[in-house]
All heavy atoms as TSV, in Angstrom:
chain	resi	resn	atom	element	x	y	z
A	1	MET	N	N	79.577	64.378	77.108
A	1	MET	CA	C	78.371	65.175	77.082
A	1	MET	C	C	78.766	66.631	77.326
A	1	MET	O	O	79.411	66.967	78.297
A	1	MET	CB	C	77.429	64.667	78.164
A	1	MET	CG	C	76.181	65.463	78.274
A	1	MET	SD	S	75.111	64.746	79.538
A	1	MET	CE	C	73.646	64.614	78.613
A	2	SER	N	N	78.381	67.494	76.437
A	2	SER	CA	C	78.763	68.896	76.540
A	2	SER	C	C	77.583	69.733	77.025
A	2	SER	O	O	76.455	69.540	76.601
A	2	SER	CB	C	79.294	69.351	75.200
A	2	SER	OG	O	78.596	70.383	74.668
A	3	ARG	N	N	77.898	70.646	77.925
A	3	ARG	CA	C	76.870	71.551	78.438
A	3	ARG	C	C	77.156	72.956	77.937
A	3	ARG	O	O	78.319	73.324	77.747
A	3	ARG	CB	C	76.878	71.546	79.962
A	3	ARG	CG	C	76.498	70.200	80.536
A	3	ARG	CD	C	76.433	70.254	82.027
A	3	ARG	NE	N	77.718	70.702	82.579
A	3	ARG	CZ	C	78.088	70.540	83.824
A	3	ARG	NH1	N	77.292	69.965	84.676
A	3	ARG	NH2	N	79.252	70.955	84.245
A	4	PRO	N	N	76.130	73.762	77.763
A	4	PRO	CA	C	76.368	75.144	77.313
A	4	PRO	C	C	77.065	75.963	78.409
A	4	PRO	O	O	76.868	75.728	79.602
A	4	PRO	CB	C	74.963	75.685	77.040
A	4	PRO	CG	C	74.051	74.813	77.816
A	4	PRO	CD	C	74.713	73.474	77.908
A	5	VAL	N	N	77.867	76.895	77.976
A	5	VAL	CA	C	78.579	77.759	78.922
A	5	VAL	C	C	77.578	78.748	79.508
A	5	VAL	O	O	76.826	79.387	78.783
A	5	VAL	CB	C	79.719	78.512	78.209
A	5	VAL	CG1	C	80.396	79.472	79.148
A	5	VAL	CG2	C	80.709	77.528	77.620
A	6	GLN	N	N	77.579	78.850	80.841
A	6	GLN	CA	C	76.667	79.765	81.511
A	6	GLN	C	C	77.462	80.879	82.185
A	6	GLN	O	O	78.574	80.648	82.663
A	6	GLN	CB	C	75.844	79.018	82.560
A	6	GLN	CG	C	74.958	77.951	81.961
A	6	GLN	CD	C	74.208	77.181	83.054
A	6	GLN	OE1	O	74.449	77.377	84.230
A	6	GLN	NE2	N	73.324	76.312	82.622
A	7	PRO	N	N	76.912	82.067	82.238
A	7	PRO	CA	C	77.629	83.159	82.906
A	7	PRO	C	C	77.721	82.906	84.408
A	7	PRO	O	O	76.862	82.255	84.992
A	7	PRO	CB	C	76.770	84.392	82.613
A	7	PRO	CG	C	75.415	83.862	82.272
A	7	PRO	CD	C	75.627	82.499	81.686
A	8	VAL	N	N	78.779	83.422	85.003
A	8	VAL	CA	C	78.964	83.270	86.442
A	8	VAL	C	C	78.572	84.567	87.144
A	8	VAL	O	O	78.450	85.613	86.524
A	8	VAL	CB	C	80.424	82.901	86.792
A	8	VAL	CG1	C	80.792	81.563	86.198
A	8	VAL	CG2	C	81.373	83.971	86.311
A	9	GLU	N	N	78.406	84.474	88.457
A	9	GLU	CA	C	78.045	85.650	89.233
A	9	GLU	C	C	79.207	86.632	89.288
A	9	GLU	O	O	80.369	86.256	89.205
A	9	GLU	CB	C	77.673	85.247	90.648
A	9	GLU	CG	C	76.416	84.423	90.747
A	9	GLU	CD	C	76.092	84.083	92.186
A	9	GLU	OE1	O	76.138	84.996	93.033
A	9	GLU	OE2	O	75.819	82.909	92.443
A	10	ASP	N	N	78.873	87.907	89.463
A	10	ASP	CA	C	79.883	88.953	89.599
A	10	ASP	C	C	80.221	89.110	91.080
A	10	ASP	O	O	79.387	89.530	91.879
A	10	ASP	CB	C	79.345	90.260	89.028
A	10	ASP	CG	C	80.361	91.378	89.086
A	10	ASP	OD1	O	81.557	91.086	89.275
A	10	ASP	OD2	O	79.954	92.546	88.945
A	11	PHE	N	N	81.432	88.762	91.451
A	11	PHE	CA	C	81.856	88.818	92.840
A	11	PHE	C	C	82.695	90.061	93.140
A	11	PHE	O	O	83.409	90.094	94.136
A	11	PHE	CB	C	82.651	87.567	93.202
A	11	PHE	CG	C	81.814	86.324	93.275
A	11	PHE	CD1	C	81.893	85.354	92.289
A	11	PHE	CD2	C	80.938	86.136	94.327
A	11	PHE	CE1	C	81.121	84.207	92.358
A	11	PHE	CE2	C	80.161	85.000	94.413
A	11	PHE	CZ	C	80.247	84.036	93.422
A	12	THR	N	N	82.620	91.085	92.305
A	12	THR	CA	C	83.425	92.286	92.502
A	12	THR	C	C	83.098	92.966	93.822
A	12	THR	O	O	83.996	93.318	94.593
A	12	THR	CB	C	83.218	93.265	91.341
A	12	THR	OG1	O	83.527	92.601	90.121
A	12	THR	CG2	C	84.100	94.483	91.482
A	13	THR	N	N	81.825	93.155	94.118
A	13	THR	CA	C	81.431	93.825	95.349
A	13	THR	C	C	81.874	93.020	96.568
A	13	THR	O	O	82.407	93.581	97.538
A	13	THR	CB	C	79.904	94.033	95.381
A	13	THR	OG1	O	79.525	94.754	94.213
A	13	THR	CG2	C	79.482	94.795	96.607
A	14	THR	N	N	81.682	91.720	96.527
A	14	THR	CA	C	82.094	90.866	97.636
A	14	THR	C	C	83.595	90.952	97.862
A	14	THR	O	O	84.056	91.051	99.009
A	14	THR	CB	C	81.691	89.409	97.346
A	14	THR	OG1	O	80.305	89.362	97.055
A	14	THR	CG2	C	82.009	88.513	98.508
A	15	CYS	N	N	84.350	90.941	96.793
A	15	CYS	CA	C	85.807	91.027	96.896
A	15	CYS	C	C	86.232	92.373	97.479
A	15	CYS	O	O	87.136	92.432	98.325
A	15	CYS	CB	C	86.428	90.817	95.516
A	15	CYS	SG	S	88.213	90.784	95.524
A	16	MET	N	N	85.603	93.455	97.059
A	16	MET	CA	C	85.939	94.779	97.580
A	16	MET	C	C	85.609	94.887	99.068
A	16	MET	O	O	86.381	95.456	99.842
A	16	MET	CB	C	85.203	95.865	96.788
A	16	MET	CG	C	85.606	95.951	95.338
A	16	MET	SD	S	87.317	96.402	95.117
A	16	MET	CE	C	87.250	98.113	95.529
A	17	ILE	N	N	84.488	94.342	99.484
A	17	ILE	CA	C	84.109	94.391	100.894
A	17	ILE	C	C	85.094	93.586	101.738
A	17	ILE	O	O	85.542	94.037	102.800
A	17	ILE	CB	C	82.665	93.884	101.095
A	17	ILE	CG1	C	81.688	94.897	100.501
A	17	ILE	CG2	C	82.365	93.634	102.566
A	17	ILE	CD1	C	80.257	94.407	100.446
A	18	MET	N	N	85.457	92.390	101.286
A	18	MET	CA	C	86.405	91.574	102.045
A	18	MET	C	C	87.794	92.223	102.071
A	18	MET	O	O	88.510	92.124	103.079
A	18	MET	CB	C	86.491	90.165	101.465
A	18	MET	CG	C	85.276	89.325	101.777
A	18	MET	SD	S	84.845	89.294	103.533
A	18	MET	CE	C	86.303	88.610	104.264
A	19	GLY	N	N	88.184	92.873	100.996
A	19	GLY	CA	C	89.444	93.611	101.002
A	19	GLY	C	C	89.434	94.726	102.033
A	19	GLY	O	O	90.416	94.942	102.754
A	20	PHE	N	N	88.305	95.433	102.122
A	20	PHE	CA	C	88.167	96.495	103.128
A	20	PHE	C	C	88.222	95.922	104.541
A	20	PHE	O	O	88.891	96.480	105.420
A	20	PHE	CB	C	86.856	97.251	102.914
A	20	PHE	CG	C	86.556	98.238	104.001
A	20	PHE	CD1	C	87.277	99.412	104.103
A	20	PHE	CD2	C	85.560	97.980	104.931
A	20	PHE	CE1	C	87.016	100.331	105.113
A	20	PHE	CE2	C	85.293	98.879	105.937
A	20	PHE	CZ	C	86.026	100.056	106.034
A	21	VAL	N	N	87.542	94.814	104.772
A	21	VAL	CA	C	87.544	94.184	106.105
A	21	VAL	C	C	88.956	93.756	106.484
A	21	VAL	O	O	89.414	93.996	107.614
A	21	VAL	CB	C	86.562	92.992	106.150
A	21	VAL	CG1	C	86.744	92.165	107.402
A	21	VAL	CG2	C	85.128	93.487	106.029
A	22	ASN	N	N	89.679	93.146	105.565
A	22	ASN	CA	C	91.054	92.725	105.845
A	22	ASN	C	C	91.960	93.918	106.113
A	22	ASN	O	O	92.790	93.891	107.025
A	22	ASN	CB	C	91.603	91.887	104.695
A	22	ASN	CG	C	91.047	90.496	104.692
A	22	ASN	OD1	O	90.810	89.907	105.733
A	22	ASN	ND2	N	90.824	89.952	103.509
A	23	LEU	N	N	91.824	94.962	105.319
A	23	LEU	CA	C	92.623	96.165	105.524
A	23	LEU	C	C	92.311	96.789	106.877
A	23	LEU	O	O	93.219	97.234	107.593
A	23	LEU	CB	C	92.344	97.164	104.400
A	23	LEU	CG	C	93.145	98.453	104.407
A	23	LEU	CD1	C	94.626	98.145	104.235
A	23	LEU	CD2	C	92.659	99.365	103.308
A	24	LEU	N	N	91.051	96.789	107.259
A	24	LEU	CA	C	90.642	97.373	108.528
A	24	LEU	C	C	91.257	96.624	109.716
A	24	LEU	O	O	91.802	97.243	110.630
A	24	LEU	CB	C	89.115	97.382	108.631
A	24	LEU	CG	C	88.520	98.126	109.804
A	24	LEU	CD1	C	88.874	99.598	109.726
A	24	LEU	CD2	C	87.015	97.948	109.811
A	25	TRP	N	N	91.215	95.283	109.696
A	25	TRP	CA	C	91.771	94.563	110.851
A	25	TRP	C	C	93.290	94.674	110.898
A	25	TRP	O	O	93.881	94.683	111.981
A	25	TRP	CB	C	91.278	93.125	110.946
A	25	TRP	CG	C	91.883	92.106	110.043
A	25	TRP	CD1	C	91.337	91.590	108.927
A	25	TRP	CD2	C	93.152	91.451	110.196
A	25	TRP	NE1	N	92.183	90.668	108.360
A	25	TRP	CE2	C	93.299	90.558	109.126
A	25	TRP	CE3	C	94.171	91.537	111.135
A	25	TRP	CZ2	C	94.430	89.765	108.965
A	25	TRP	CZ3	C	95.302	90.746	110.966
A	25	TRP	CH2	C	95.417	89.876	109.888
A	26	VAL	N	N	93.930	94.797	109.752
A	26	VAL	CA	C	95.382	94.987	109.754
A	26	VAL	C	C	95.717	96.349	110.355
A	26	VAL	O	O	96.635	96.474	111.176
A	26	VAL	CB	C	95.961	94.843	108.330
A	26	VAL	CG1	C	97.392	95.332	108.268
A	26	VAL	CG2	C	95.875	93.406	107.876
A	27	PHE	N	N	94.973	97.393	109.985
A	27	PHE	CA	C	95.207	98.712	110.562
A	27	PHE	C	C	94.947	98.715	112.069
A	27	PHE	O	O	95.688	99.338	112.829
A	27	PHE	CB	C	94.332	99.768	109.881
A	27	PHE	CG	C	94.889	100.278	108.578
A	27	PHE	CD1	C	94.063	100.908	107.674
A	27	PHE	CD2	C	96.219	100.152	108.252
A	27	PHE	CE1	C	94.556	101.395	106.474
A	27	PHE	CE2	C	96.728	100.628	107.057
A	27	PHE	CZ	C	95.902	101.255	106.173
A	28	VAL	N	N	93.909	98.026	112.517
A	28	VAL	CA	C	93.619	97.951	113.951
A	28	VAL	C	C	94.747	97.217	114.681
A	28	VAL	O	O	95.190	97.654	115.755
A	28	VAL	CB	C	92.253	97.275	114.212
A	28	VAL	CG1	C	92.072	96.945	115.679
A	28	VAL	CG2	C	91.120	98.164	113.718
A	29	LEU	N	N	95.236	96.134	114.118
A	29	LEU	CA	C	96.334	95.392	114.734
A	29	LEU	C	C	97.594	96.250	114.828
A	29	LEU	O	O	98.241	96.309	115.878
A	29	LEU	CB	C	96.629	94.119	113.945
A	29	LEU	CG	C	97.774	93.262	114.469
A	29	LEU	CD1	C	97.402	92.664	115.822
A	29	LEU	CD2	C	98.132	92.179	113.475
A	30	VAL	N	N	97.933	96.933	113.743
A	30	VAL	CA	C	99.111	97.806	113.760
A	30	VAL	C	C	98.920	98.929	114.775
A	30	VAL	O	O	99.847	99.288	115.511
A	30	VAL	CB	C	99.395	98.358	112.345
A	30	VAL	CG1	C	100.442	99.449	112.374
A	30	VAL	CG2	C	99.835	97.238	111.421
A	31	PHE	N	N	97.709	99.470	114.843
A	31	PHE	CA	C	97.428	100.530	115.806
A	31	PHE	C	C	97.609	100.038	117.238
A	31	PHE	O	O	98.191	100.731	118.081
A	31	PHE	CB	C	96.004	101.054	115.606
A	31	PHE	CG	C	95.596	102.110	116.590
A	31	PHE	CD1	C	96.081	103.399	116.470
A	31	PHE	CD2	C	94.737	101.813	117.632
A	31	PHE	CE1	C	95.710	104.377	117.377
A	31	PHE	CE2	C	94.361	102.781	118.539
A	31	PHE	CZ	C	94.854	104.070	118.414
A	32	LEU	N	N	97.127	98.833	117.523
A	32	LEU	CA	C	97.250	98.296	118.883
A	32	LEU	C	C	98.692	97.967	119.243
A	32	LEU	O	O	99.095	98.105	120.401
A	32	LEU	CB	C	96.375	97.052	119.036
A	32	LEU	CG	C	94.865	97.301	119.004
A	32	LEU	CD1	C	94.126	95.966	119.027
A	32	LEU	CD2	C	94.434	98.193	120.151
A	33	LEU	N	N	99.474	97.522	118.274
A	33	LEU	CA	C	100.853	97.144	118.557
A	33	LEU	C	C	101.801	98.335	118.606
A	33	LEU	O	O	102.659	98.420	119.493
A	33	LEU	CB	C	101.350	96.125	117.526
A	33	LEU	CG	C	100.699	94.748	117.571
A	33	LEU	CD1	C	101.220	93.891	116.423
A	33	LEU	CD2	C	100.963	94.073	118.905
A	34	TRP	N	N	101.693	99.257	117.643
A	34	TRP	CA	C	102.686	100.326	117.511
A	34	TRP	C	C	102.114	101.735	117.534
A	34	TRP	O	O	102.874	102.699	117.515
A	34	TRP	CB	C	103.496	100.130	116.234
A	34	TRP	CG	C	104.287	98.876	116.266
A	34	TRP	CD1	C	105.317	98.597	117.106
A	34	TRP	CD2	C	104.099	97.719	115.454
A	34	TRP	NE1	N	105.781	97.329	116.845
A	34	TRP	CE2	C	105.062	96.764	115.842
A	34	TRP	CE3	C	103.229	97.400	114.435
A	34	TRP	CZ2	C	105.164	95.526	115.243
A	34	TRP	CZ3	C	103.330	96.170	113.837
A	34	TRP	CH2	C	104.284	95.249	114.246
A	35	GLY	N	N	100.802	101.896	117.500
A	35	GLY	CA	C	100.216	103.222	117.614
A	35	GLY	C	C	99.848	103.852	116.284
A	35	GLY	O	O	100.063	103.307	115.196
A	36	PHE	N	N	99.275	105.047	116.403
A	36	PHE	CA	C	98.738	105.756	115.242
A	36	PHE	C	C	99.800	106.141	114.209
A	36	PHE	O	O	99.543	106.032	113.000
A	36	PHE	CB	C	97.969	106.989	115.715
A	36	PHE	CG	C	97.181	107.653	114.634
A	36	PHE	CD1	C	96.101	107.017	114.051
A	36	PHE	CD2	C	97.526	108.913	114.194
A	36	PHE	CE1	C	95.378	107.630	113.049
A	36	PHE	CE2	C	96.811	109.524	113.198
A	36	PHE	CZ	C	95.732	108.883	112.623
A	37	PRO	N	N	100.987	106.609	114.608
A	37	PRO	CA	C	101.991	106.951	113.582
A	37	PRO	C	C	102.352	105.777	112.669
A	37	PRO	O	O	102.569	105.966	111.467
A	37	PRO	CB	C	103.202	107.403	114.401
A	37	PRO	CG	C	102.622	107.894	115.674
A	37	PRO	CD	C	101.454	106.994	115.944
A	38	ALA	N	N	102.392	104.578	113.208
A	38	ALA	CA	C	102.698	103.411	112.376
A	38	ALA	C	C	101.582	103.155	111.366
A	38	ALA	O	O	101.851	102.745	110.231
A	38	ALA	CB	C	102.909	102.184	113.257
A	39	VAL	N	N	100.341	103.404	111.763
A	39	VAL	CA	C	99.213	103.234	110.839
A	39	VAL	C	C	99.327	104.247	109.706
A	39	VAL	O	O	99.099	103.915	108.533
A	39	VAL	CB	C	97.865	103.377	111.578
A	39	VAL	CG1	C	96.706	103.373	110.603
A	39	VAL	CG2	C	97.697	102.268	112.600
A	40	ILE	N	N	99.677	105.475	110.030
A	40	ILE	CA	C	99.830	106.512	109.006
A	40	ILE	C	C	100.950	106.141	108.041
A	40	ILE	O	O	100.807	106.266	106.820
A	40	ILE	CB	C	100.095	107.887	109.661
A	40	ILE	CG1	C	98.892	108.309	110.495
A	40	ILE	CG2	C	100.431	108.940	108.623
A	40	ILE	CD1	C	97.615	108.481	109.717
A	41	VAL	N	N	102.077	105.673	108.569
A	41	VAL	CA	C	103.197	105.265	107.704
A	41	VAL	C	C	102.775	104.117	106.793
A	41	VAL	O	O	103.053	104.123	105.587
A	41	VAL	CB	C	104.430	104.886	108.560
A	41	VAL	CG1	C	105.495	104.209	107.716
A	41	VAL	CG2	C	104.985	106.110	109.253
A	42	LEU	N	N	102.088	103.131	107.344
A	42	LEU	CA	C	101.605	102.003	106.547
A	42	LEU	C	C	100.637	102.468	105.461
A	42	LEU	O	O	100.717	102.017	104.315
A	42	LEU	CB	C	100.943	100.968	107.452
A	42	LEU	CG	C	100.381	99.718	106.777
A	42	LEU	CD1	C	101.497	98.936	106.085
A	42	LEU	CD2	C	99.670	98.851	107.801
A	43	ALA	N	N	99.750	103.379	105.803
A	43	ALA	CA	C	98.786	103.892	104.829
A	43	ALA	C	C	99.489	104.651	103.704
A	43	ALA	O	O	99.131	104.503	102.528
A	43	ALA	CB	C	97.767	104.794	105.519
A	44	VAL	N	N	100.494	105.437	104.032
A	44	VAL	CA	C	101.237	106.183	103.008
A	44	VAL	C	C	101.982	105.227	102.089
A	44	VAL	O	O	101.994	105.403	100.859
A	44	VAL	CB	C	102.195	107.199	103.671
A	44	VAL	CG1	C	103.178	107.775	102.666
A	44	VAL	CG2	C	101.401	108.305	104.348
A	45	ILE	N	N	102.593	104.195	102.665
A	45	ILE	CA	C	103.314	103.203	101.854
A	45	ILE	C	C	102.342	102.465	100.931
A	45	ILE	O	O	102.636	102.268	99.746
A	45	ILE	CB	C	104.080	102.224	102.761
A	45	ILE	CG1	C	105.238	102.939	103.435
A	45	ILE	CG2	C	104.576	101.014	101.976
A	45	ILE	CD1	C	105.915	102.129	104.524
A	46	MET	N	N	101.194	102.069	101.469
A	46	MET	CA	C	100.205	101.365	100.645
A	46	MET	C	C	99.662	102.268	99.544
A	46	MET	O	O	99.464	101.823	98.407
A	46	MET	CB	C	99.069	100.844	101.509
A	46	MET	CG	C	99.490	99.704	102.412
A	46	MET	SD	S	98.161	99.102	103.437
A	46	MET	CE	C	97.113	98.365	102.210
A	47	ASN	N	N	99.451	103.544	99.853
A	47	ASN	CA	C	98.964	104.480	98.850
A	47	ASN	C	C	99.985	104.660	97.727
A	47	ASN	O	O	99.620	104.700	96.540
A	47	ASN	CB	C	98.640	105.822	99.495
A	47	ASN	CG	C	97.967	106.772	98.543
A	47	ASN	OD1	O	97.115	106.366	97.760
A	47	ASN	ND2	N	98.352	108.032	98.606
A	48	ALA	N	N	101.256	104.749	98.084
A	48	ALA	CA	C	102.307	104.874	97.075
A	48	ALA	C	C	102.355	103.626	96.193
A	48	ALA	O	O	102.519	103.718	94.969
A	48	ALA	CB	C	103.653	105.109	97.737
A	49	GLY	N	N	102.190	102.453	96.798
A	49	GLY	CA	C	102.185	101.217	96.023
A	49	GLY	C	C	100.995	101.142	95.071
A	49	GLY	O	O	101.135	100.710	93.925
A	50	ILE	N	N	99.840	101.567	95.539
A	50	ILE	CA	C	98.647	101.559	94.688
A	50	ILE	C	C	98.808	102.541	93.541
A	50	ILE	O	O	98.470	102.231	92.392
A	50	ILE	CB	C	97.396	101.878	95.528
A	50	ILE	CG1	C	97.098	100.717	96.466
A	50	ILE	CG2	C	96.197	102.180	94.638
A	50	ILE	CD1	C	96.053	101.024	97.513
A	51	ASP	N	N	99.348	103.729	93.818
A	51	ASP	CA	C	99.586	104.708	92.758
A	51	ASP	C	C	100.584	104.187	91.729
A	51	ASP	O	O	100.408	104.380	90.515
A	51	ASP	CB	C	100.089	106.027	93.339
A	51	ASP	CG	C	98.998	106.785	94.068
A	51	ASP	OD1	O	97.807	106.478	93.860
A	51	ASP	OD2	O	99.354	107.685	94.861
A	52	ARG	N	N	101.622	103.517	92.209
A	52	ARG	CA	C	102.615	102.952	91.289
A	52	ARG	C	C	102.008	101.851	90.426
A	52	ARG	O	O	102.263	101.769	89.226
A	52	ARG	CB	C	103.788	102.412	92.099
A	52	ARG	CG	C	104.916	101.944	91.260
A	52	ARG	CD	C	106.104	101.582	92.107
A	52	ARG	NE	N	107.161	101.063	91.245
A	52	ARG	CZ	C	108.279	100.575	91.664
A	52	ARG	NH1	N	108.539	100.540	92.957
A	52	ARG	NH2	N	109.169	100.107	90.836
A	53	LEU	N	N	101.186	101.001	91.036
A	53	LEU	CA	C	100.511	99.943	90.286
A	53	LEU	C	C	99.560	100.534	89.255
A	53	LEU	O	O	99.499	100.071	88.118
A	53	LEU	CB	C	99.758	99.025	91.248
A	53	LEU	CG	C	98.987	97.857	90.639
A	53	LEU	CD1	C	99.958	96.910	89.939
A	53	LEU	CD2	C	98.196	97.143	91.705
A	54	ARG	N	N	98.824	101.576	89.647
A	54	ARG	CA	C	97.894	102.214	88.720
A	54	ARG	C	C	98.620	102.820	87.519
A	54	ARG	O	O	98.206	102.633	86.382
A	54	ARG	CB	C	97.098	103.302	89.438
A	54	ARG	CG	C	96.089	103.991	88.518
A	54	ARG	CD	C	95.350	105.116	89.200
A	54	ARG	NE	N	94.704	104.664	90.405
A	54	ARG	CZ	C	94.675	105.368	91.537
A	54	ARG	NH1	N	95.272	106.538	91.617
A	54	ARG	NH2	N	94.052	104.900	92.590
A	55	SER	N	N	99.729	103.508	87.766
A	55	SER	CA	C	100.479	104.101	86.665
A	55	SER	C	C	101.085	103.020	85.774
A	55	SER	O	O	101.150	103.171	84.549
A	55	SER	CB	C	101.547	105.049	87.169
A	55	SER	OG	O	102.545	104.344	87.859
A	56	HIS	N	N	101.515	101.919	86.371
A	56	HIS	CA	C	102.069	100.811	85.588
A	56	HIS	C	C	100.990	100.179	84.698
A	56	HIS	O	O	101.237	99.889	83.527
A	56	HIS	CB	C	102.672	99.763	86.521
A	56	HIS	CG	C	103.200	98.564	85.828
A	56	HIS	ND1	N	104.351	98.592	85.055
A	56	HIS	CD2	C	102.745	97.287	85.760
A	56	HIS	CE1	C	104.570	97.389	84.553
A	56	HIS	NE2	N	103.607	96.574	84.971
A	57	LEU	N	N	99.804	99.983	85.253
A	57	LEU	CA	C	98.716	99.382	84.470
A	57	LEU	C	C	98.235	100.330	83.386
A	57	LEU	O	O	97.859	99.881	82.294
A	57	LEU	CB	C	97.557	98.976	85.393
A	57	LEU	CG	C	97.861	97.826	86.353
A	57	LEU	CD1	C	96.688	97.599	87.287
A	57	LEU	CD2	C	98.205	96.570	85.595
A	58	ASN	N	N	98.215	101.642	83.658
A	58	ASN	CA	C	97.780	102.604	82.654
A	58	ASN	C	C	98.791	102.708	81.521
A	58	ASN	O	O	98.427	102.962	80.375
A	58	ASN	CB	C	97.553	103.978	83.284
A	58	ASN	CG	C	96.276	104.028	84.083
A	58	ASN	OD1	O	95.382	103.207	83.879
A	58	ASN	ND2	N	96.202	104.962	85.003
A	59	SER	N	N	100.083	102.530	81.820
A	59	SER	CA	C	101.097	102.621	80.770
A	59	SER	C	C	101.061	101.403	79.855
A	59	SER	O	O	101.491	101.471	78.712
A	59	SER	CB	C	102.486	102.767	81.388
A	59	SER	OG	O	102.862	101.588	82.063
A	60	GLN	N	N	100.542	100.276	80.349
A	60	GLN	CA	C	100.458	99.088	79.512
A	60	GLN	C	C	99.246	99.126	78.588
A	60	GLN	O	O	99.236	98.471	77.564
A	60	GLN	CB	C	100.359	97.830	80.376
A	60	GLN	CG	C	101.661	97.466	81.035
A	60	GLN	CD	C	101.539	96.161	81.810
A	60	GLN	OE1	O	100.446	95.680	82.056
A	60	GLN	NE2	N	102.674	95.614	82.205
A	61	ALA	N	N	98.238	99.870	78.946
A	61	ALA	CA	C	96.994	99.889	78.162
A	61	ALA	C	C	97.095	100.698	76.913
A	61	ALA	O	O	97.922	101.328	76.514
A	61	ALA	CB	C	95.849	100.434	79.001
């Protein structure tokens, strides 16, 4: 028995919010363990990785 294909919900907003929540608790944990300079270093490393991923994805398009 075949059923028609139905569209699914868009979970983009939910995914972005949960990503922010996870990033926030990781930054808080790093801050509590090693202090503010470690959070800044982690943020710079993550920013460089995101920029590299963005340039890689743009070059493929």
